[in-house]
N, C-alpha and C positions, 0 to 999 in steps of 0.2 A: 338598319344595319350600322355597325360601328365603323368609324373611320380608322380605328386602330387595328393593326395586324395581330398584336397580342393584347388581350385585355383581361385584367383581373378585377373581379367585382366582389366587394365585401368579403374578402377571403379571411377565414378564421381557421386556426389550427390549435387544438387543445391537447396538452400532454398531461399525464399523471406524474407528479414528482414521486419517485420511489421512496425517497427518504421521509418526506412529510405526508405523502398520499394526498396532497392538495392538487388542485387543477391549475396548470400553468397555461396562460394564453400566449403561446410563442408567436403567433400571428393574430393580430387583433383588429379585424375589420379593414383590411388593406385593400385599396382600390387604386389602380393606375392603368395607363395604356401606353403601348409602344408602337410608334408609326413604322411602316414597312421600311427596311433599310437603315434604321437608326440603331445606335448603341446607347442603351440606358443602363446606368449603374445603380445598384442598391448599395448604399454606403451607411456604415454605422459601426458602433463598438461591438465587441463580442457579446452574444446573447440578445441582440436587438431584433432577431427574426429574419435577417436578410437571407441567410443560407437556407433556412426552412422554407421561405417564400420561393426561392429558386428551385428547391427540390419538389415543391408542390407543382410548380409549372412543368417540371420535367417528368412528373409521375412517380417520383421516388418516395413521396409521401402522399397520403390521402387527406384532402381537406375535411375539416369538421363541418364547415358550411361555406357557402360562396361558390362562385363560378370562375372557371378559367377558359377563355376562348382563344383559339388560334385561327386566324383567317375566318372569323365569325362562326366557328364551329366549337361547341362546348366539348372539352376533352377530359372532363373530370373523371370519367369512368374508363378511360383508355390507359393501358399499361405503358411504361416508357417506350417499349419497342414498337408501339403502334401510334405514338405521337410524332409529329413532324419536327422533332427536336433532337439535338445532340448535345451532350454534356462534356465539358472539359473539367476534370476534377483537380482539386488542389494537389493531390498526391500523384497525378498523372495516370496512375493505374495501368501502366504498361505491362504486358506479359513478358516476364524475364526470359522465357525459353523461346520466344519468337523474335526474329530480327525486325529491323525497321519496316521493311516491305510487308512482312507478314502481320505485324501489329496494325499497320495502316489498312491492310486489305481485309482484316478480320470481319468488319461489318458487311463488306461486299460479299464475302464468301458465305456469310450467314444468310444473305439474300439469294444465294445460289446463282450469282451472275456468271456469265461465260468467262473463262480464264483470260482471253485476250482483252475483254472489256475491263476486267479487274486491273490488269497490268496497265492499260492506258490511263484509267482513272487515278490509280495510285501514283504513277510517274508524273502525271499532271499536277497533282496536289503536292507532291514532294518538291516540284519546281517552284510552286507558289510559296512554300515555307522555307525554301533554301536548303533542302536536304538531299538533292541529287548527288549521287556518289557515295552516300552513306547507307544505302538501302540494305546492305548485307550485314551491317553491324548490329550487335545486340545492345539492349538498354544499358548494360553494365559498361559498355565501351563508349558511351556517350557522355557529354557534359550535361549539366543541369539544363542549360539553355536548349541544347539539342533534344533532350528528352521532352521538354515542354513543347517544342515544335512538332515532335512525333505525335504527342497527345492532341495537339491542335489539328494536325493533318488527318488523324483518325476520325475526328469529329467532322471535319469538312468534307471528307471523301464521300460520305453518304448523302451529301447535298441536302442538309436539313433546311427547313424553312426558318427555323429559329435556332441560334447558337446560344447555349447557356454556359457561362464560365464562372466557376466557383474558386475565387482567389488563385488563379493559375500561376501567378508570378511570385507567390509568397515564399517559395522555397529557393529562390534565386538570390545571389548576392546583390548589393545595392546597385553597382554599375551595370550588371547584366539586366537587372530588373528595369532600369531606365531605358536601355536599348530595346528590350523586348516590348515595352509599352508602345514605343514608336512603331515597331514592326507590326505588332498586333493591330494597331489602329489602321495602318496602311492596308493590311490584308482585309480587314473588315470593310473598309471603304471601297477598295477595289472590287470586292465580290458583291458588295451591296447587301450583305446578309443581316437580317434583323437579329440583334444580339442583346442579351441581358447579362450583365457582369456584376459579380459580387466582390466587394473588397472592404477592408477597414482602413485602407490607406487613402487619405484624402487627396494626395498628390496624384495617385494613380487614377482616381475618379475624375479629377479635374482634367487630366491629360487626355483620357480616352473618350469621354462621354459627350454625346449630344445633350443629354439631360441627366441629372443626378437626383436620385430619390434618397433623402436622408431619413433613416429609421432610428427609432428609440423605443425600447420596451414594447416591441411588436407592432408599433404604429408608425405611420408616415408623418414626419413633422414638417417637411418642406420638399417640394419638387420644383426644380428650376434648371436653367442652363448653368454651367459652371461659373460664368461671369456674374450672373445675377445672384447666384447663391453666395458667392464671396462678397459681392458689393452690398447686397441687401439681405442679410440673414434674418430669418423669421423670429428667432428668439436667442436667448443666451447660449443654449446648448449648441445650436448650429454655428453661431459666431465663434465659439470656442473650439468646436470640432473641425471646422473648415479653416485651415491655416492658423497662424498665430495671431493673438489679439490681446490687448490690455483693455481693462474695463474701468471707467471712471464714472462716478455717480453725478447726476445733475438733475435739474428741475426744468420742465418744459414751460417756456413763457408763452409762446404762441406758435401756431402752425398756419402757414400760407401755402396753399396748393401742395407742392411736393418738397417743401422746405420747412424745417422747424428751427426756432431760436431757442437755445438751451443755455441756462446759466449754471455754471459749476459752483461748487461750494467755496471756491476761492474768489468768487465774484466775477470771474471772467465769463464772457459770453461767446457763443459760437453758433453759426448757422450750419445746419446739417441737412443734406439732401436725404429725402425719404422716398420709399417706393410708392408709386401711385396706388391709391386705394387704402393705404395704411393710415389710420387716424390715431392721433394722440390728443389728450385733453389738457387744457391749460392747468398748470400747477402739478401735473402728473410727475411722479418720480421716475426717471429714466436712466439708462446706462449708455454712455458713449462707448462704441467699439472702435478702438484705435489700432490700425494695422501698422506694424513696425516699419515696413518699407516706405511708408509715407511720412515718417518722422524726420525732422531736421532741427539742428541746434541754432539757437539765437541767444542774444544777451539774456542773462538770468531774469531780468525784470520785464522782458518783452514777450515772453512765450505764453502760450495757453497754460502751461504748467512750468514749474521750476523745481529743481531738486539736485541731489547729489548723485554723480555717476558711481555706481557700486560694482558694475561688471563691465569689462571691455575685452571682447574676444575678436581676434583677427583670424579670418578664414582664408585669406588670399584674395578672393574677389570682393569680400565684404568685411565691414566692421559691424559687430553686434554689441549693443549697449543695453544695460538695465539701469534705470534711473529711479531712485527713491524720492518720491514727492510727498507733499502733505496730503494728496488725494489718492495715494496708493502707488504701487510700483508700475512703471510703464517701460516698454521696450522700444528701441530704435535700431533699425538696420539700414546701413548705407553702403553703397558701392565704394570700394576703397579709393578708386580714382576720382570720386566726387568729393572726398573729404580733404580739405586743405589744412584745417587746424583740428585735429582729432582730439577731443577731450580725454583727459586721463582720469583714472579712478580717483575719487575724492574731490574732483572738480565740481563746482556749483554751476549749473547750466540752465538755460531756458529751452523748452521744447515746444515746437509747433508741429501740426500735422496737416498735410495737404488734403484738400477737399475730398479727393477720390478715396482716401484711406480712412475716412471717418463714417461710421454708420450708427444707427440709433435703434435700440431695442427696449422693450418694456422691462421694468424690474419684475422679478418673479419671487 
């Protein structure tokens, strides 16, 4: 028996492209597991297969091959209403002619529960999502954030074993989306419900997740905690997709345990921490991944890199700079209260990067 509460084994989904009549592998041999009570996010660009994978788990698509297990039971042949799952859709999919109470109660009424039980369950879940007092309003009378909460309440009220969320915050404005990320994580952790979340927003994934599964072209390219994913990306794609990064070419001189000595094309050398188990070969061409928040300015001849400031943006809390160097363009982001002498556009500067903000990936 598996230790995972939800397990996907070698999942494949093929579609026919109506334009070219060719076969598209939307999901290509995907395997992963989700422990009970954890929230795992499927992250990737549009068309990477993340939503199709979620729909396969929920029963809204039929797999071409592979297995989907929930609590060690294969659910491939079960329709959505017979799986122990509930889906929160990107569009919310609320019934416009039903008020909040009726929308949330819909699934319970379909199960023919007694009226008093339905009322108790609905009011309990409305309290959890902060909608008590709004139960008689219709969707058109609610804000985007309130509609999102109704959709979440409707999924939670049926007490699913697994909660599936398909980009539920994408229709909200930036500030509300930030607030709802925090609220959604609180609710998930308080209820201890096993959850699978889909998004293309890396900040959303980093904020919400116990683990993040990064997908590209229907395949999984890395699975890790948010911290490890950001600190030790598996390849150039992950490094560029998760957060902001600059890339500088170098040559590996030697590797000792979890540290590599790399020489840049300007002759400067730097020690870079690597993830345990990742091996590089002496002389191998590599890329340094430089995170902007770890950058700092030094005298022009003292830095790992030197160059001209070509962009300087003040955001209130931070300064953001772009520096054109002989080895390519790099970015630096600094808290405004940390900057005593802020360089100006056109100034020649040296740039160093803190150890925590430098990673190493193979050239592709």
